[in-house]
LUMSE-933530 format. One record per residue (C-alpha): residue number from 1; residue in three letters; x, y, z. Coordinates in pm, whole numbers. Layout:
LUMSE-933530
num = NUM; residuo = ala; u = X; v = Y; w = Z;
...
//
This chain:
LUMSE-933530
num = 1; residuo = met; u = 3408; v = -529; w = -2477;
num = 2; residuo = asn; u = 3106; v = -511; w = -2700;
num = 3; residuo = glu; u = 2884; v = -182; w = -2675;
num = 4; residuo = glu; u = 2557; v = -411; w = -2709;
num = 5; residuo = lys; u = 2650; v = -571; w = -2368;
num = 6; residuo = ile; u = 2660; v = -223; w = -2196;
num = 7; residuo = gln; u = 2316; v = -204; w = -2021;
num = 8; residuo = leu; u = 2366; v = 116; w = -1826;
num = 9; residuo = thr; u = 2487; v = 477; w = -1898;
num = 10; residuo = pro; u = 2612; v = 686; w = -1626;
num = 11; residuo = asn; u = 2272; v = 899; w = -1637;
num = 12; residuo = asp; u = 2053; v = 555; w = -1576;
num = 13; residuo = ile; u = 2284; v = 486; w = -1254;
num = 14; residuo = tyr; u = 2210; v = 846; w = -1141;
num = 15; residuo = glu; u = 1835; v = 823; w = -1172;
num = 16; residuo = his; u = 1760; v = 488; w = -1062;
num = 17; residuo = gln; u = 1535; v = 474; w = -740;
num = 18; residuo = phe; u = 1561; v = 214; w = -501;
num = 19; residuo = lys; u = 1260; v = 89; w = -280;
num = 20; residuo = leu; u = 1289; v = 194; w = 91;
num = 21; residuo = asp; u = 1227; v = -100; w = 315;
num = 22; residuo = val; u = 1238; v = -82; w = 716;
num = 23; residuo = lys; u = 1567; v = -303; w = 717;
num = 24; residuo = gly; u = 1704; v = -159; w = 403;
num = 25; residuo = tyr; u = 2057; v = 38; w = 348;
num = 26; residuo = ser; u = 2109; v = 362; w = 440;
num = 27; residuo = pro; u = 2026; v = 606; w = 145;
num = 28; residuo = gln; u = 2321; v = 842; w = 206;
num = 29; residuo = glu; u = 2561; v = 558; w = 168;
num = 30; residuo = val; u = 2385; v = 408; w = -126;
num = 31; residuo = asp; u = 2392; v = 748; w = -305;
num = 32; residuo = lys; u = 2759; v = 801; w = -227;
num = 33; residuo = phe; u = 2851; v = 470; w = -346;
num = 34; residuo = leu; u = 2660; v = 504; w = -667;
num = 35; residuo = asp; u = 2825; v = 845; w = -712;
num = 36; residuo = ile; u = 3165; v = 678; w = -730;
num = 37; residuo = ile; u = 3030; v = 423; w = -966;
num = 38; residuo = ile; u = 2894; v = 696; w = -1199;
num = 39; residuo = ser; u = 3226; v = 874; w = -1199;
num = 40; residuo = asp; u = 3398; v = 540; w = -1292;
num = 41; residuo = tyr; u = 3151; v = 461; w = -1562;
num = 42; residuo = ala; u = 3173; v = 816; w = -1719;
num = 43; residuo = glu; u = 3544; v = 784; w = -1716;
num = 44; residuo = tyr; u = 3554; v = 443; w = -1852;
num = 45; residuo = ser; u = 3316; v = 558; w = -2150;
num = 46; residuo = ala; u = 3540; v = 862; w = -2209;
num = 47; residuo = ser; u = 3825; v = 622; w = -2234;
num = 48; residuo = leu; u = 3638; v = 387; w = -2441;
num = 49; residuo = ser; u = 3550; v = 682; w = -2697;
num = 50; residuo = arg; u = 3943; v = 798; w = -2678;
num = 51; residuo = tyr; u = 4059; v = 461; w = -2763;
num = 52; residuo = lys; u = 3826; v = 414; w = -3060;
num = 53; residuo = asn; u = 3962; v = 759; w = -3179;
num = 54; residuo = glu; u = 4299; v = 623; w = -3158;
num = 55; residuo = ile; u = 4232; v = 296; w = -3299;
num = 56; residuo = lys; u = 4069; v = 452; w = -3620;
num = 57; residuo = ala; u = 4373; v = 707; w = -3652;
num = 58; residuo = leu; u = 4611; v = 406; w = -3624;
num = 59; residuo = met; u = 4437; v = 233; w = -3856;
num = 60; residuo = glu; u = 4422; v = 514; w = -4114;
num = 61; residuo = glu; u = 4802; v = 546; w = -4067;
num = 62; residuo = asn; u = 4859; v = 195; w = -4112;
num = 63; residuo = ala; u = 4690; v = 151; w = -4440;
num = 64; residuo = ser; u = 4878; v = 464; w = -4557;
num = 65; residuo = leu; u = 5229; v = 320; w = -4445;
num = 66; residuo = arg; u = 5120; v = -35; w = -4634;
num = 67; residuo = asn; u = 5045; v = 179; w = -4958;
num = 68; residuo = glu; u = 5368; v = 368; w = -4911;
num = 69; residuo = ile; u = 5550; v = -3; w = -4876;
num = 70; residuo = arg; u = 5378; v = -77; w = -5182;
num = 71; residuo = asn; u = 5477; v = 179; w = -5389;
num = 72; residuo = leu; u = 5828; v = 158; w = -5259;
num = 73; residuo = lys; u = 5842; v = -216; w = -5349;
num = 74; residuo = ser; u = 5697; v = -120; w = -5720;
num = 75; residuo = thr; u = 5995; v = 156; w = -5726;
num = 76; residuo = leu; u = 6261; v = -134; w = -5599;
num = 77; residuo = ser; u = 6137; v = -368; w = -5850;
num = 78; residuo = val; u = 6148; v = -116; w = -6132;
num = 79; residuo = ala; u = 6511; v = -37; w = -6017;
num = 80; residuo = glu; u = 6610; v = -413; w = -5995;
num = 81; residuo = asn; u = 6490; v = -496; w = -6332;
num = 82; residuo = asn; u = 6710; v = -188; w = -6470;
num = 83; residuo = lys; u = 6988; v = -280; w = -6265;
num = 84; residuo = gly; u = 7337; v = -255; w = -6475;
num = 85; residuo = val; u = 7161; v = -48; w = -6717;
num = 86; residuo = thr; u = 7373; v = 264; w = -6781;
num = 87; residuo = asn; u = 7323; v = 606; w = -6943;
num = 88; residuo = val; u = 7543; v = 485; w = -7217;
num = 89; residuo = asp; u = 7268; v = 195; w = -7267;
num = 90; residuo = ile; u = 6995; v = 425; w = -7259;
num = 91; residuo = leu; u = 7148; v = 685; w = -7510;
num = 92; residuo = arg; u = 7221; v = 376; w = -7753;
num = 93; residuo = arg; u = 6853; v = 253; w = -7700;
num = 94; residuo = leu; u = 6730; v = 607; w = -7766;
num = 95; residuo = gly; u = 6951; v = 649; w = -8100;
num = 96; residuo = glu; u = 6805; v = 297; w = -8212;
num = 97; residuo = leu; u = 6461; v = 421; w = -8142;
num = 98; residuo = glu; u = 6525; v = 792; w = -8333;
num = 99; residuo = lys; u = 6642; v = 579; w = -8638;
num = 100; residuo = ile; u = 6343; v = 351; w = -8621;
num = 101; residuo = val; u = 6104; v = 647; w = -8581;
num = 102; residuo = tyr; u = 6277; v = 914; w = -8824;
num = 103; residuo = gly; u = 6471; v = 710; w = -9061;
num = 104; residuo = glu; u = 6832; v = 618; w = -9080;
num = 105; residuo = asp; u = 6909; v = 985; w = -9252;
num = 106; residuo = his; u = 6780; v = 1215; w = -8977;
num = 107; residuo = lys; u = 7020; v = 1357; w = -8750;
//
């Protein structure tokens, strides 16, 4: 339900005055019924506010989880690309890099 479509607040209902007519309704009965409507309307407004807060919290949690999934996929991709690389391979590559950087005679 869109907030722009809501025309009355609980206070609007409470403060509304009906014109009395000779053949009109019982003011006490109208007041009693309007009290029920006001109570329901106030509860509806409070529920709507709670749901909006829940939606906001869930959207933030969703964004956080999506970010975590993105990071985990990236980590998994790196791990899959390095699949089959052992410590021996890494040490060999490191040794080759040392030779290039420091020269063949450095040890």
